[in-house]
Structure formats: structure tokens, C-alpha cells
KEVEX-981156 format. One record per residue: y, x, z of N, C-alpha, C, CB in turn; residue in three letters. Coordinates in steps of 0.2 Angstrom, whole numbers, plus 5000, padded with zeros to 4 digits. Glycine has a CB too. Example, Ala and Ser with C-alpha at 12.3 -4.5 7.8 and 13.67 -1.06 7.14 Angstrom:
   n_north   n_east   n_up   ca_north   ca_east   ca_up   c_north   c_east   c_up   cb_north   cb_east   cb_up   rest
      4972     5066   5039       4978      5062    5039      4984     5066   5039       4978      5057    5045    ALA
      4989     5064   5035       4995      5068    5036      5000     5064   5039       4997      5070    5029    SER
end
This chain:
   n_north   n_east   n_up   ca_north   ca_east   ca_up   c_north   c_east   c_up   cb_north   cb_east   cb_up   rest
      4994     5004   5000       5000      5000    5000      5006     5004   5000       5000      4995    5006    UNK
      5011     5003   4995       5017      5007    4995      5021     5007   5002       5022      5005    4990    UNK
      5024     5012   5003       5028      5013    5010      5036     5011   5008       5028      5020    5012    UNK
      5038     5006   5013       5045      5005    5013      5049     5010   5016       5046      4998    5016    UNK
      5054     5013   5012       5058      5019    5015      5065     5017   5014       5056      5025    5011    UNK
      5069     5019   5018       5077      5018    5018      5079     5023   5012       5080      5020    5025    UNK
      5083     5021   5008       5086      5024    5002      5089     5031   5004       5091      5020    4998    UNK
      5087     5036   5001       5089      5043    5002      5092     5046   4995       5084      5048    5006    UNK
      5095     5052   4996       5097      5055    4990      5092     5058   4985       5102      5061    4992    UNK
      5086     5060   4989       5081      5063    4985      5076     5057   4981       5076      5067    4989    UNK
      5078     5051   4982       5075      5045    4979      5078     5044   4972       5075      5039    4983    UNK
      5083     5047   4970       5087      5046    4964      5083     5047   4958       5093      5051    4963    UNK
      5079     5052   4957       5075      5053    4950      5070     5047   4950       5072      5060    4950    UNK
      5066     5046   4955       5061      5041    4954      5064     5034   4954       5056      5041    4961    UNK
      5070     5033   4957       5073      5026    4957      5076     5025   4950       5079      5026    4962    UNK
      5079     5030   4947       5081      5029    4940      5075     5028   4935       5085      5036    4938    UNK
      5070     5031   4936       5064      5030    4932      5062     5023   4932       5058      5035    4933    UNK
      5061     5021   4938       5059      5014    4940      5064     5009   4936       5059      5012    4948    UNK
      5070     5010   4937       5075      5005    4934      5075     5005   4926       5082      5007    4936    UNK
      5074     5011   4923       5073      5012    4916      5067     5008   4913       5074      5019    4914    UNK
      5061     5010   4917       5055      5007    4915      5054     5000   4915       5049      5011    4919    UNK
      5058     4997   4920       5057      4990    4921      5064     4986   4919       5056      4989    4928    UNK
      5068     4989   4915       5074      4985    4913      5073     4979   4910       5079      4990    4909    UNK
      5069     4979   4904       5068      4973    4900      5064     4968   4905       5064      4975    4894    UNK
      5059     4970   4909       5056      4965    4913      5060     4962   4918       5050      4969    4917    UNK
      5065     4966   4921       5069      4963    4926      5074     4958   4922       5073      4968    4929    UNK
      5077     4960   4916       5082      4956    4913      5079     4949   4911       5084      4960    4907    UNK
      5073     4948   4911       5070      4942    4909      5071     4937   4914       5062      4942    4907    UNK
      5072     4939   4921       5073      4934    4926      5079     4935   4931       5067      4934    4930    UNK
      5082     4941   4930       5088      4942    4934      5093     4945   4929       5087      4946    4940    UNK
      5100     4945   4931       5105      4948    4927      5104     4955   4926       5112      4947    4930    UNK
      5105     4957   4920       5104      4965    4918      5109     4969   4921       5104      4966    4910    UNK
      5108     4975   4923       5113      4979    4926      5118     4982   4922       5109      4985    4930    UNK
      5116     4982   4915       5121      4984    4910      5120     4992   4909       5128      4983    4912    UNK
      5123     4994   4903       5122      5001    4901      5126     5006   4906       5125      5002    4894    UNK
      5131     5004   4908       5136      5008    4913      5132     5010   4919       5142      5004    4915    UNK
      5127     5006   4922       5123      5007    4927      5119     5013   4926       5119      5001    4929    UNK
      5116     5014   4920       5112      5019    4919      5116     5026   4917       5107      5018    4913    UNK
      5121     5025   4914       5125      5031    4912      5129     5034   4918       5131      5028    4907    UNK
      5130     5030   4923       5133      5033    4929      5129     5032   4935       5140      5029    4930    UNK
      5122     5033   4934       5117      5032    4939      5119     5036   4945       5110      5033    4937    UNK
      5119     5043   4944       5120      5048    4950      5126     5046   4954       5121      5055    4947    UNK
      5132     5044   4951       5138      5043    4954      5137     5036   4958       5144      5042    4949    UNK
      5134     5031   4955       5132      5025    4958      5128     5026   4964       5129      5020    4954    UNK
      5122     5030   4964       5118      5032    4969      5121     5035   4975       5112      5036    4967    UNK
      5126     5039   4974       5130      5043    4979      5134     5037   4983       5134      5048    4976    UNK
      5137     5033   4979       5141      5028    4982      5137     5023   4986       5145      5024    4976    UNK
      5131     5021   4984       5127      5017    4988      5125     5020   4994       5121      5015    4984    UNK
      5124     5027   4994       5122      5030    5000      5128     5030   5005       5120      5037    4999    UNK
      5134     5031   5002       5140      5031    5006      5141     5025   5010       5146      5034    5002    UNK
      5140     5019   5006       5141      5013    5008      5136     5011   5014       5140      5007    5002    UNK
      5130     5013   5013       5125      5012    5018      5126     5016   5024       5118      5015    5015    UNK
      5130     5021   5024       5132      5025    5030      5137     5021   5034       5135      5032    5028    UNK
      5140     5016   5031       5145      5012    5034      5142     5006   5038       5151      5009    5030    UNK
      5136     5005   5036       5132      4999    5039      5133     4992   5035       5134      4998    5046    UNK
      5137     4993   5030       5139      4987    5026      5133     4985   5022       5145      4988    5022    UNK
      5128     4989   5021       5122      4988    5017      5116     4992   5019       5123      4990    5009    UNK
      5110     4990   5018       5104      4993    5020      5100     4993   5013       5100      4990    5026    UNK
      5099     4999   5010       5095      4999    5004      5088     5003   5005       5099      5004    4999    UNK
      5083     5000   5002       5076      5002    5003      5072     5003   4997       5072      4998    5008    UNK
      5068     5007   4996       5063      5008    4991      5056     5007   4993       5064      5014    4987    UNK
      5052     5005   4989       5044      5005    4990      5042     5011   4986       5041      4998    4988    UNK
      5039     5015   4989       5036      5021    4986      5029     5022   4987       5039      5028    4990    UNK
      5025     5023   4981       5018      5023    4981      5016     5030   4983       5015      5022    4974    UNK
      5009     5031   4984       5006      5038    4986      5008     5044   4982       4999      5037    4986    UNK
      5010     5043   4975       5012      5048    4971      5019     5049   4971       5010      5046    4964    UNK
      5023     5046   4975       5030      5047    4975      5034     5042   4970       5032      5054    4974    UNK
      5031     5038   4966       5035      5034    4962      5038     5028   4965       5030      5031    4956    UNK
      5043     5026   4963       5046      5019    4966      5043     5014   4962       5054      5020    4965    UNK
      5041     5009   4966       5038      5003    4963      5041     4996   4965       5030      5002    4965    UNK
      5047     4997   4969       5050      4991    4971      5057     4993   4975       5046      4987    4975    UNK
      5061     4989   4975       5067      4989    4979      5068     4983   4984       5074      4990    4975    UNK
      5071     4984   4990       5072      4979    4994      5079     4980   4997       5066      4977    5000    UNK
      5084     4976   4996       5091      4978    4999      5094     4972   5003       5095      4980    4993    UNK
      5098     4974   5007       5102      4970    5011      5109     4972   5010       5100      4970    5019    UNK
      5113     4967   5007       5120      4969    5006      5125     4964   5009       5121      4968    4998    UNK
      5131     4965   5009       5136      4961    5012      5134     4959   5019       5137      4955    5008    UNK
      5132     4964   5023       5131      4963    5030      5137     4962   5034       5127      4970    5033    UNK
      5137     4956   5037       5143      4954    5041      5141     4948   5045       5149      4952    5036    UNK
      5144     4948   5051       5143      4942    5056      5136     4941   5057       5147      4936    5053    UNK
      5132     4946   5057       5125      4945    5059      5120     4943   5054       5124      4940    5064    UNK
      5123     4943   5047       5119      4941    5042      5120     4945   5036       5120      4933    5040    UNK
      5115     4945   5031       5116      4949    5025      5112     4945   5019       5113      4956    5026    UNK
      5114     4947   5013       5110      4944    5007      5104     4949   5006       5115      4944    5001    UNK
      5099     4946   5005       5093      4950    5003      5092     4950   4995       5086      4946    5006    UNK
      5090     4955   4993       5088      4956    4985      5082     4960   4985       5094      4959    4981    UNK
      5078     4959   4980       5072      4963    4979      5070     4963   4972       5066      4961    4984    UNK
      5066     4968   4970       5063      4968    4963      5057     4973   4964       5068      4971    4958    UNK
      5052     4971   4960       5045      4974    4960      5044     4976   4953       5040      4970    4963    UNK
      5041     4982   4952       5040      4985    4945      5035     4980   4942       5037      4992    4945    UNK
      5035     4979   4935       5030      4975    4932      5023     4977   4933       5032      4975    4924    UNK
      5022     4984   4933       5015      4986    4934      5012     4985   4941       5015      4994    4933    UNK
      5017     4983   4946       5015      4982    4953      5015     4974   4955       5019      4986    4958    UNK
      5018     4970   4950       5019      4963    4951      5012     4960   4952       5022      4960    4946    UNK
      5012     4954   4956       5006      4950    4957      5001     4953   4962       5003      4949    4951    UNK
      5003     4958   4966       4999      4961    4971      5001     4959   4978       4998      4968    4970    UNK
      5006     4955   4979       5008      4954    4986      5013     4959   4989       5003      4953    4990    UNK
      5016     4964   4984       5020      4969    4987      5027     4966   4989       5021      4974    4982    UNK
      5030     4961   4985       5036      4958    4986      5036     4954   4993       5038      4953    4981    UNK
      5030     4950   4994       5029      4946    5000      5029     4951   5006       5023      4942    5000    UNK
      5025     4956   5006       5024      4961    5011      5031     4964   5012       5019      4966    5009    UNK
      5034     4967   5007       5041      4970    5008      5046     4966   5011       5043      4973    5002    UNK
      5046     4959   5009       5051      4955    5012      5050     4953   5019       5051      4948    5008    UNK
      5043     4953   5021       5042      4952    5028      5044     4958   5032       5034      4950    5029    UNK
      5043     4964   5030       5044      4970    5033      5052     4970   5034       5042      4976    5029    UNK
      5056     4968   5029       5063      4969    5029      5066     4964   5034       5066      4968    5022    UNK
      5062     4958   5034       5065      4953    5039      5064     4956   5046       5061      4946    5039    UNK
      5058     4959   5048       5057      4962    5054      5062     4968   5055       5050      4965    5055    UNK
      5063     4972   5051       5068      4977    5051      5075     4974   5053       5068      4982    5045    UNK
      5077     4969   5049       5084      4966    5050      5085     4964   5057       5084      4960    5045    UNK
      5080     4961   5060       5081      4959    5067      5080     4964   5072       5075      4953    5069    UNK
      5075     4969   5071       5074      4974    5076      5079     4980   5075       5067      4976    5076    UNK
      5080     4982   5069       5084      4989    5068      5091     4987   5066       5080      4993    5063    UNK
      5092     4982   5063       5099      4981    5060      5103     4976   5064       5099      4979    5053    UNK
      5099     4972   5069       5103      4967    5073      5105     4961   5070       5108      4971    5077    UNK
      5102     4959   5064       5104      4953    5061      5100     4947   5063       5103      4954    5053    UNK
      5104     4941   5063       5101      4935    5065      5099     4930   5059       5106      4932    5070    UNK
      5101     4932   5053       5100      4928    5047      5100     4932   5041       5104      4922    5047    UNK
      5097     4929   5036       5097      4932    5029      5098     4926   5024       5090      4936    5028    UNK
      5100     4928   5018       5101      4923    5013      5099     4927   5007       5108      4920    5013    UNK
      5097     4923   5002       5095      4925    4995      5096     4920   4990       5088      4928    4995    UNK
      5097     4922   4984       5098      4917    4978      5093     4920   4973       5105      4917    4976    UNK
      5090     4915   4969       5086      4916    4963      5087     4910   4958       5079      4917    4965    UNK
      5085     4912   4952       5086      4907    4947      5080     4902   4947       5086      4910    4940    UNK
      5081     4896   4945       5076      4891    4945      5070     4893   4941       5079      4884    4942    UNK
      5071     4897   4936       5065      4899    4932      5061     4905   4934       5067      4900    4925    UNK
      5063     4908   4940       5060      4913    4943      5055     4911   4948       5065      4919    4946    UNK
      5050     4908   4946       5045      4905    4951      5042     4910   4956       5039      4902    4947    UNK
      5041     4916   4953       5038      4922    4958      5043     4923   4964       5037      4928    4954    UNK
      5049     4924   4962       5054      4925    4968      5054     4919   4973       5061      4927    4965    UNK
      5054     4913   4970       5055      4907    4974      5049     4907   4978       5055      4901    4969    UNK
      5043     4908   4976       5037      4908    4980      5037     4913   4985       5030      4910    4975    UNK
      5039     4919   4984       5040      4925    4989      5044     4922   4995       5043      4931    4986    UNK
      5050     4919   4993       5055      4917    4998      5052     4911   5002       5061      4914    4995    UNK
      5048     4907   4999       5045      4901    5003      5039     4904   5008       5042      4896    4998    UNK
      5035     4909   5005       5030      4912    5009      5033     4916   5015       5026      4917    5005    UNK
      5039     4918   5015       5042      4922    5020      5047     4919   5024       5045      4928    5017    UNK
      5047     4912   5024       5050      4908    5029      5057     4906   5027       5051      4912    5035    UNK
      5059     4908   5021       5066      4906    5018      5066     4898   5016       5068      4910    5012    UNK
      5071     4895   5017       5072      4888    5015      5077     4887   5010       5073      4883    5022    UNK
      5076     4883   5005       5081      4882    5000      5086     4877   5003       5078      4878    4994    UNK
      5093     4879   5002       5098      4875    5006      5103     4873   5001       5101      4880    5011    UNK
      5103     4875   4995       5108      4872    4990      5107     4875   4983       5115      4873    4992    UNK
      5110     4872   4978       5110      4875    4971      5116     4880   4970       5111      4869    4966    UNK
      5115     4884   4965       5120      4889    4964      5119     4891   4956       5119      4896    4968    UNK
      5123     4896   4954       5122      4898    4947      5122     4906   4947       5128      4895    4942    UNK
      5118     4909   4944       5117      4916    4943      5118     4918   4936       5111      4919    4946    UNK
      5123     4922   4934       5124      4924    4927      5123     4918   4922       5119      4929    4926    UNK
      5126     4912   4924       5126      4907    4920      5120     4902   4920       5127      4909    4913    UNK
      5115     4904   4924       5108      4901    4925      5108     4897   4931       5103      4906    4924    UNK
      5105     4891   4931       5104      4887    4937      5100     4891   4942       5102      4880    4936    UNK
      5102     4890   4949       5098      4894    4954      5098     4890   4960       5100      4901    4955    UNK
      5095     4893   4965       5094      4890    4972      5096     4896   4977       5087      4888    4974    UNK
      5100     4894   4982       5101      4898    4988      5096     4896   4993       5109      4897    4990    UNK
      5094     4902   4996       5089      4901    5002      5092     4905   5008       5082      4904    5000    UNK
      5090     4902   5014       5092      4905    5020      5086     4906   5025       5097      4901    5024    UNK
      5086     4911   5029       5081      4912    5034      5084     4914   5041       5075      4917    5032    UNK
      5083     4911   5046       5085      4913    5053      5080     4918   5055       5085      4907    5058    UNK
      5083     4923   5059       5079      4929    5062      5079     4928   5069       5082      4935    5059    UNK
      5083     4924   5072       5084      4923    5079      5078     4919   5082       5090      4920    5081    UNK
      5078     4920   5089       5073      4916    5092      5074     4908   5092       5072      4918    5100    UNK
      5069     4905   5091       5069      4897    5091      5064     4895   5096       5068      4894    5084    UNK
      5066     4889   5098       5062      4886    5103      5058     4880   5100       5066      4883    5109    UNK
      5051     4880   5102       5047      4875    5099      5046     4870   5105       5040      4878    5097    UNK
      5049     4864   5103       5049      4858    5108      5042     4857   5112       5051      4852    5105    UNK
      5043     4857   5119       5037      4856    5123      5032     4862   5124       5033      4851    5120    UNK
      5034     4867   5121       5029      4873    5121      5032     4878   5127       5029      4877    5115    UNK
      5038     4878   5128       5041      4883    5133      5041     4890   5130       5038      4883    5139    UNK
      5040     4890   5123       5039      4896    5120      5045     4898   5115       5032      4896    5116    UNK
      5048     4904   5115       5053      4906    5110      5049     4911   5106       5059      4909    5114    UNK
      5050     4910   5099       5047      4914    5094      5052     4916   5089       5041      4911    5091    UNK
      5051     4922   5086       5055      4923    5080      5052     4920   5074       5055      4931    5079    UNK
      5056     4917   5070       5055      4913    5064      5056     4918   5058       5058      4906    5064    UNK
end
């Protein structure tokens, strides 16, 4: 199973390879990053790491045993105890439960390491895989949205303790 790692400078070559190899695959279901992203990748990578140092974002990669990046899981716009979740899995690794596993792990990290109490995510209506991952990991659809001109849904998930009536039990959801 690939390891979830916090984004570092030395991930740059493997991350760029991941993005290039999967560009067309990703563009079929989420907005394309555009040519400028690839042309200025090193500059952008350095900027992401600087932003991560401020605590405004938390970037992660899924790294396989050979050191290849097979996925990304990011928390952006961290503020007031919540953040937006985004993720993408390589085409070659899709359908093996990696996204579900990674999202569960990032939910745990969000609560325990980053002190967050809630996450939100958006996906297009035609991205059935992403919608299934969000549902399996405790996210609830809360409204409609538009992504890059395509209809979508906004999802939310609480990370704080909730009480189950009559149980006297507080559990993380």
C-alpha cells in the first residue's frame, strides 16, 4: 500500500512525472491545470512548500515502494477549523481503494495533527468515483455547485466529536 507523505522538495521530480502521465486522465473529470502549470512547475512547487509552512495548506503525496507518486491528497484554504479537501489518484492505481484509504487517513490527520474540525470537498456530478469515495468516508452532499462550467456537488464532513443519543458515547465521525 502506498505511503501518505507530507509534500517535500525532493518529491518534485516524481510529482511532475505523475502530473504529466495522468494529465489527460485527470482532465476527463476535473479541470485541467493548464500548460503554465507544467512550464513553471519548479517555481509552483517551491511556492506550495512556502505556503504549507504558513499552515494555510497541507499537501500530501501517495508514494509507492519504488518512490513513484501515485496520488495526491491536499487540504487547502485552512481557516476557522476547516479546509477544502482535494485528491487525485493515478490512472494506473485507480480502482484499488487508494483514494478511500488516503481520504480516511487525511481525515484522521486533519483532526489529530492539524486541529481541524471539518472538511469540505466539491466534485462534478459525472465523477462517480469521487462521489463514491466521499460517501464512503463520511462526507455528506450539502448543495449544488459548478466546477469549470460543469454541474457539481459540495460535500462536508465533521471531524469533531458527536454524541449518539442514549449511548453516553462521544465518537469521532
